[in-house]
N, C-alpha and C positions, 0 to 999 in steps of 0.2 A: 505493499499499499505506500504509494506516494507521500510524504509529508509536508505539511509548512514548515517555514523559520523557527516557533516559534515552540514546535511539538519533535525540531531535533532530539535533543536530551531522550525522549519519549521513546520516538523512533530507536537509537542505538541500545538504549536499555532493552525492548522489547527483541532485541536482533540476539543479545546474548542470554536472555531467556529460554530461547530459538535452539541457538546454541549449545548451550547445558542441558537443554533436553536430548539432543542430537546424542548429545556426548557421554550421557547417561544412557541410552539406549544402545548404542555400537559397544560400550566397553561394559556394560552388565555394572557399575558402580551403583551402590546409594550414597546419591549427594542430595537424596529430597528436605535435610533441612535448608542447606543454600538455595537449592532452588524456591524453596516456601519465603524464606530471605527476601530474594530477589524483586519474587510477584508481589508483595506486601512492599518493597518499595517503592514498585510499578503504581502499582496502583495508590500509594500516598501521594507519589508527584502527578498522576493525573489530575487526581483528587486539586492539588495544590495548582495547575497549570491550568485545568478547565473552568475554575467555579471563580476564577481571578482574569479572567480575560477582557481586555479594549475593545471599545469599539472595533476599531480596524482589525482585531485579530478575527473579530465574529464574523465581520464582511467577509475577510479572506476564508473560513469556514462554511459560507454561506456559498461560496460560488468553487468550493473542494470541486476536484472534476470526476469525483468519484463519489457525487453527493445523488441522492435519489432524483429523478425526475420525475413529471408528471405519466408519462408512459409508466415506470415501473411501480408507483403507487397504487392505478388503475388496474395494475397485472398481480398486485399481492392484496388492493382491498376488497379489489369489484370483483363478476364474473359475467361473460353474456357483453363485454365488450363491441359496440359495435358502429364503428366509425362511421360520420358524415363527414363530407368536403361539399367543398365550392362555397362562396357568398351569391351566389345567383344573379351579378353580375359583372365579376373582373374572372377569377380564378380560387386555387383554392392556396393558403396559406401554409406551408406545415409547417413556421415557427410557430401554430396556435392551435393543435389538435381537443376532440372531441367528438361525444355521439353518444349512442344510447346503453345503462349499463346496468347493475345489481350492486348493489348492497344490501347483506344480510337479505337475500328476497325481495328486497323494495328497490323502484324501478327509480333511479336520476337520471338526469343530467349533467353527464362530464365534459368537464374542457379544462386548456392549461397548455403554458406556452410550454414548447417541448426543444431542451437543447439537444448536441448532439453529445457523444460520448468519443469521434475520432474528425480529423478535420474535414471530412469530404461528407459526414455525415450536419456536423458545423452548419457547414456551406448548406448544404439541403438544408438545415432548420432557419438557417440565417441568423445561430449562434442565440434566440429567442427570441429576435427582436423582431415584432411583427408589424406587416407589411396592413393598409385599410383595410383588405380582404378578410382578414386573419381576424379583425375587429368587426366587422360585417358577419363575416362565418360566426362568432361566437352569440352574435346578436341574435342569427336568424337562429340559433337553434337553443336560444332562452326561448323563441315566441313559440317553439314546440312546445318546449316545458311546462311553458303557460295554455297551451292550447291541450293537452293531455293532464294535466294538474301533474307536474313531476317535481319536484325539488331539482333545486340546479348546486353544484357540488363544483368550486371553481378553483384549479391550484396555480399560483402567479410564483415566477421564478424567469425574469428578462432583467437584460442592464437595463432596456428604456423601449418605448417603439422603432420601426425605423428612420434616421433622419434622412435618406438618401433623397434624388432629385426624383424618381419613377415613386414613391411612396407620396411626397407632396403633391404632387400630378392629379396621385388620384384620390389625395382628400383624408391626409391621414388627420390634421387638426380635425375636420367636421369626419370623424368617422368615432373618435375618442372623444370626441363633445355626443356625440347623438347618443354614444353609447352610457355617457355617464347618464345624460336626462331618460334616457327609454327605459335604466334599468330600474329607475326610480318606481316605474309604473309596474314593472313584472308581478302578476301576482300567485306568484308562488314562494317558498323559503328559498332563498340563497344564499350559498354557505360559501368563502372565501378564504381560504389556507397561505400563505405566504412559506412555501417553503423553500425557497433560498434567497431570489435577490427580489426585492420587490421595487422597482427602477422607475419613476414619476408615472406620467402620464400612460406610459407605458403597460403599467403595473396598472396602475385606476383604471385605466379603461374598461377594466373587468374585474372592479374592484369595487363597485358597490354591492357591497352585501345585505342581506341582514345580521349578521354574525362576519367577523371579521378576524383569523386568526392569524396567530405569527408563531410559527417555530422557532427554538428557545436561541438556535444560534441563524435565526435568520434575519433581513432586513427590508426596511421600507422606506423610502424617502425619496422627496421634491427630485434627488440629483444625486449621484453617484461620487463618493469621497474625492475621484480625482476628477471630474467636472467641480467640484464646487472649490474643490484648491486653485486651479487654474484661473477662476474667477476672483478667488477673494483675492492670492497668495501671486498670483499668476504664476506659480512652478505647481506640477503635478503630483511630487516629492512631498509635498504638502499633508497629503491624501489622511494620513493618520492622524493629524488635529482635526482637519475635515471632519473626521470622522464621528470624532469629540465630539466638537460644534453642530452637528447636523441634528443630533439627538434620533440614532435611524436605528436606532437596539429595542429590541420587544421591550424590555423593560420599560425604557424610555416610553416607545409609543401608547405603553397600557398606561402609565403615571398620566398621559399627557388627555387618557380616553380617546385617543384614535384607533385604537384597535380593541377587541371584547377580549382575547381571552392569549395565551401563552401558554403552546404545547410542546411540553418537555422531549430532552431530543436522549439520546444515551446516552453515555460520558465521553465526551470526545468530537460528538456530531453524528448528526443522519447516518454517514456514511457509514460507519461503524457498526451500525446491526442496522441495515432497511429494514426485515421486517418489522422487529422491535418497533424501529418508528414509524411503521403503517399502524399498527397496532393502535400506538398512541394516537395518530392521527382515525385513524377509522371510529375510536372511542369516540373520540370527540365531535368528529360531523355528525354518527347519531345521534349523538345528547343535541343537539342544538336543532338537528332536523328534527328531534318530537317534542321539542320546545313549544318549536314553531308552525308546528302544524294543529299544535292549540289553538293557532289564532285564527280568528274572519279576516276574512282576505280585505275590512276595509284598516284591523289595528294593526294590521301585517306590515304595510303600509304606510302609515300612518308613522310606524313605531321606526323603520326606517330612513323617511325625511326627518324626523325630527333627531333621528344618531348622526346622521352628518349635518344636520345646521346646527347641530352643538358642540363640533369641534371647532378649537381657537376661544381664542379673549379676546376681549372687546371695552372700551373705554365710552 
C-alpha cells in the first residue's frame, strides 16, 4: 500500500512486522513476545498519528489513490445496480455514474462522481471532474426517483467541476445553478455523502440534500487549498496554511452547521478497510432514509429549504 509522507514511520514499522513474521515462519523460532511488542508499538503510533491530523493531512487522505470510490461503495453496499447513461441533450459524462439499485432490499436511485484507478481510466473519467452533461444526467436520475418515489443516495468525490472551454460552451455554470434550484423541489428523500474530495460547485451541483454527511477524513470546500493559496498568497506551496484557514474538515463543517453527520473511518483512513467503511456508510444511509421517509413531502421540502437557508451568519 502506498503511503503519504506523514505515514512513513507507520509503513516502516508495518514492513518490519511483516519481515519478522516471515522470519519466524521460515526459521520456526518463537519470537512472539517481540512481535507482540512491535504490534502494540504500531497501534500506539497509528493512534498518535491519525488522531492528530492537520487539515492538510486530511486533504491528503481524502485524495489517497486507493480510497474507495463511488463504484466501490455501490458494489459493496448495494445489489442489482443498473447504470443509466446520458443527459438526453448532449451525451454521457463518465465522471458521474448513476442508476437504479437496492440497499437492503429497498429501491433507490444512486449516483456519484467516479475517479479512475490508473491514468487511462482517469482520463476516461476526467479525474472525477464533471461536465454539464454530467449534472444534467444527475438531475434526470433525480426526476426518475421522484416519478417512482425512490430515495436518492449521492456520493460526492470531485476536485471540482471541469473548467474547460467545451464545458463552458455547453453551459457548465447554468447546469450547476439549475441543479441547485431544482434539487430543492425533488419530493423524495435525498442523502449525500462526501466520500473524498468535496470541491466547490462541482460538489454542490449534486449536494443539495436532506442529509449531508462527510467521512471523517474527507473535505468539503468552496475551493481547493492549492487554489486558495494561489489566490491569497500567489504561492501554491502555502496549501497547508490555506487548508487550515478554509475550515474544510468534517469537524469544522459540523461545528458551523454546514453538514449533518460525520461518518467515522477505520483507523488510517477508508482505504485501509473499504468493507468496514462501506458498512458505516450503509448504516448511516439506511438510518437517514428511514427518518426522512416518516416525513410528509411538504414537510420534507420545507426542512430541506430551511436547512440551506440557515447556513451562514449575518449581522
